C-alpha positions in Angstrom: 66.7 162.3 51.6 66.6 163.3 47.9 65.3 159.9 47.0 62.5 160.1 49.6 61.5 163.6 48.4 61.5 162.6 44.8 59.5 159.4 45.6 57.0 161.5 47.6 56.7 164.0 44.7 56.1 161.2 42.2 53.4 159.6 44.3 51.8 162.9 44.9 51.8 163.7 41.2 50.4 160.3 40.4 47.5 160.7 42.9 46.8 164.2 41.7 46.7 163.1 38.1 44.3 160.2 38.9 42.1 162.4 41.0 41.8 165.1 38.4 40.9 162.6 35.7 38.3 160.8 37.8 35.2 160.3 35.7 32.3 158.4 37.1 31.5 155.2 35.3 27.8 155.9 35.5 26.5 158.6 33.2 24.5 161.1 35.0 21.1 161.7 33.6 20.8 165.1 32.1 18.3 167.1 34.1 16.0 169.0 31.8 16.0 172.5 33.2 14.1 175.0 31.2 16.0 178.0 29.9 15.3 180.9 32.2 12.4 182.9 30.8 13.6 186.4 30.0 10.6 187.9 31.7 11.5 186.1 34.9 15.1 187.1 34.7 14.4 190.8 34.0 11.4 191.1 36.3 13.4 193.1 38.9 15.5 195.2 36.6 15.1 198.9 36.4 16.3 200.4 33.1 17.7 203.9 33.3 19.8 206.3 31.4 22.3 209.0 32.2 21.6 212.3 30.6 25.2 212.5 29.4 23.9 210.4 26.5 22.1 213.5 25.4 24.8 215.9 26.4 24.5 217.9 23.2 20.9 218.9 24.1 19.5 221.0 26.9 18.2 219.2 29.9 14.6 219.9 29.0 15.1 218.4 25.5 17.1 215.5 26.9 14.3 214.7 29.4 11.7 214.8 26.6 13.8 212.3 24.6 14.2 210.0 27.5 10.4 210.2 28.2 9.6 209.4 24.6 11.7 206.2 25.0 9.6 205.2 28.0 12.5 205.2 30.4 11.5 206.2 34.0 14.9 206.3 35.7 17.2 209.2 34.9 20.6 210.3 36.2 21.6 213.9 35.5 25.2 215.1 35.2 26.8 218.4 36.0 27.6 220.6 33.1 24.5 220.0 31.0 22.8 223.2 30.0 19.4 223.7 31.7 17.8 226.0 29.2 17.4 225.8 25.5 
C-alpha cells in the first residue's frame, strides 16, 4: 500500500510540475493596448475632504479653505467649533 501511495504521489507531483511549467511554443502577439487615459479613469470620481483636516480652524474658516481649493464634497465631523 505504501508503494502504491508513493508511486501515486510521485506521478501526481510530476504532472503538477509539468502542468505548472507549460509554456506555449507559439509566442503570443503582444496586443497594443493604450494606457488608460487619466481623464477617462477619473471621469466618475468625486473628490472630497473631511473637515477634520482643518480641525484647528472654525467650521466657517475650514469651509472657506475647502472652497478656495475648489472641492465640492465635504464631510463634517463632530467636535469642530462652529464659530470663530
